[in-house]
C-alpha positions as CSV (number, residue, x, y, z in Angstrom):
1,M,0.0,0.0,0.0
2,T,1.4,3.4,-1.0
3,I,-0.4,5.4,1.7
4,S,-0.7,4.2,5.3
5,V,-3.1,5.5,8.0
6,N,-2.3,4.8,11.7
7,W,-2.2,6.5,15.1
8,H,1.2,8.2,15.7
9,D,0.8,8.0,19.5
10,K,-0.5,5.4,21.9
11,E,-3.0,8.0,23.3
12,Q,-4.6,8.1,19.8
13,T,-4.5,11.9,19.7
14,I,-2.3,12.2,16.5
15,A,-3.3,10.4,13.3
16,Y,-0.4,9.8,11.0
17,V,-0.8,9.4,7.2
18,H,2.4,8.4,5.3
19,F,2.6,8.7,1.5
20,T,5.3,6.7,-0.4
21,P,6.4,7.1,-4.0
22,G,4.1,5.7,-6.6
23,W,0.8,6.7,-4.8
24,T,-2.2,7.3,-7.0
25,W,-5.3,9.5,-6.7
26,D,-7.3,6.3,-6.1
27,D,-4.9,5.6,-3.2
28,F,-5.5,9.2,-1.9
29,W,-9.3,8.8,-1.9
30,G,-9.0,5.4,-0.2
31,M,-6.7,7.0,2.4
32,N,-9.3,9.8,3.0
33,Q,-11.9,7.2,3.7
34,S,-9.5,5.2,6.0
35,F,-8.6,8.3,7.9
36,N,-12.3,9.2,8.5
37,Q,-12.9,5.7,9.8
38,L,-9.9,5.9,12.1
39,A,-11.0,9.3,13.4
40,Q,-14.5,7.9,14.2
41,T,-12.9,5.5,16.7
42,V,-12.4,8.4,19.1
43,D,-14.6,11.3,20.2
44,Y,-12.0,13.8,21.5
45,P,-9.8,16.3,19.7
46,I,-7.2,14.9,17.3
47,V,-4.5,16.2,15.0
48,L,-3.5,14.8,11.6
49,I,0.0,14.6,10.3
50,V,0.3,14.0,6.6
51,D,3.9,12.9,5.8
52,M,4.7,13.4,2.1
53,T,8.4,13.3,2.5
54,G,9.9,12.0,-0.8
55,A,6.5,10.8,-2.0
56,G,6.2,13.0,-5.1
57,M,2.9,13.8,-6.8
58,P,1.0,11.7,-9.4
59,A,-0.2,12.9,-12.7
60,Q,-3.4,15.0,-13.0
61,F,-2.5,17.1,-9.9
62,M,-4.3,20.3,-10.9
63,P,-7.7,18.7,-11.7
64,E,-7.7,17.1,-8.2
65,L,-7.2,20.3,-6.3
66,S,-10.8,21.4,-6.2
67,K,-11.9,17.9,-5.2
68,I,-9.3,18.0,-2.3
69,A,-10.8,21.4,-1.2
70,N,-14.2,19.8,-1.0
71,T,-13.0,17.1,1.4
72,S,-12.6,19.8,4.1
73,E,-16.4,19.8,4.3
74,E,-16.2,16.1,5.2
75,R,-13.4,16.3,7.8
76,P,-14.2,15.1,11.3
77,A,-15.6,17.8,13.6
78,H,-13.0,16.9,16.3
79,L,-10.0,17.2,13.9
80,E,-8.3,20.3,15.3
81,F,-5.7,20.9,12.6
82,T,-3.5,19.2,10.0
83,V,0.2,19.4,9.6
84,V,1.6,18.5,6.2
85,V,5.2,17.4,6.2
86,G,7.9,17.3,3.5
87,L,6.3,18.7,0.3
88,G,9.5,20.2,-1.0
89,V,9.9,23.6,-2.5
90,M,7.9,23.1,-5.7
91,L,4.9,21.3,-4.2
92,E,4.9,23.7,-1.2
93,T,4.7,26.6,-3.7
94,V,1.7,25.0,-5.3
95,A,0.2,24.3,-1.8
96,N,0.6,27.9,-0.8
97,I,-1.3,29.0,-4.0
98,F,-3.9,26.4,-3.2
99,T,-4.3,27.7,0.4
100,R,-4.8,31.2,-1.0
101,L,-7.5,30.1,-3.4
102,Y,-9.3,27.8,-0.9
103,K,-8.8,29.7,2.4
104,R,-11.8,28.3,4.2
105,A,-11.0,24.7,3.1
106,T,-7.3,25.0,4.2
107,A,-7.5,27.3,7.3
108,H,-6.7,24.3,9.5
109,V,-3.6,23.2,7.5
110,Q,0.0,24.1,8.2
111,F,3.1,23.1,6.2
112,V,6.5,22.1,7.7
113,P,9.6,20.5,6.2
114,T,10.2,17.7,8.8
115,L,8.3,15.3,11.1
116,D,10.2,16.7,14.1
117,E,8.8,20.2,13.2
118,A,5.3,18.8,12.8
119,L,5.5,17.3,16.3
120,Q,6.9,20.6,17.7
121,T,4.1,22.5,16.0
122,I,1.5,20.2,17.6
123,T,3.1,20.7,21.0
124,R,3.2,24.5,20.7
125,R,-0.4,24.7,19.4
126,R,-1.7,22.4,22.2
127,Q,0.2,24.4,24.8
128,A,-1.3,27.6,23.5
129,V,-4.9,26.3,24.1
130,T,-4.1,24.6,27.4
131,P,-4.1,27.0,30.4
132,S,-0.9,27.0,32.5
133,E,-1.2,25.7,36.0
C-alpha cells in the first residue's frame, strides 16, 4: 500500500498518514476514507500529520485540487488541525497558492519540512490552548 493510515501516539490523539512514492489518486481517496474511519474510533480532539516526504505527486494534480478542497467539508468535527510534512519547494509553492485560493478549506492546514517540526508544531499549538497551572 502506498499510503498508510495509523495512530502516531499510543494515546490516539495524533493520526499519521504516510505517503510513499508511486501513490495514485485512487490511493488518496482510499486514504481519505480510511482516515475518516480511524477518526471515528475516538470522540476527543485529534490532530492529523500528513507525511509526504519524498512521495512526489501523481499525474493530474491540478484537476484534483478542487476535489481536495471539497474534502474539508467532510473532515471530522473533532479534527483540530492538519500538519503536512515534506512537500519540498515546488509542491509547497503549489500548496501555498492552493491555500490562498481555498482559504476556508485550508484554514486548518500548516506546512512544515520535517516530522520533528510537525511534532513541535503540535506541542506548541496544544500548549497555546491549554491553560498553564
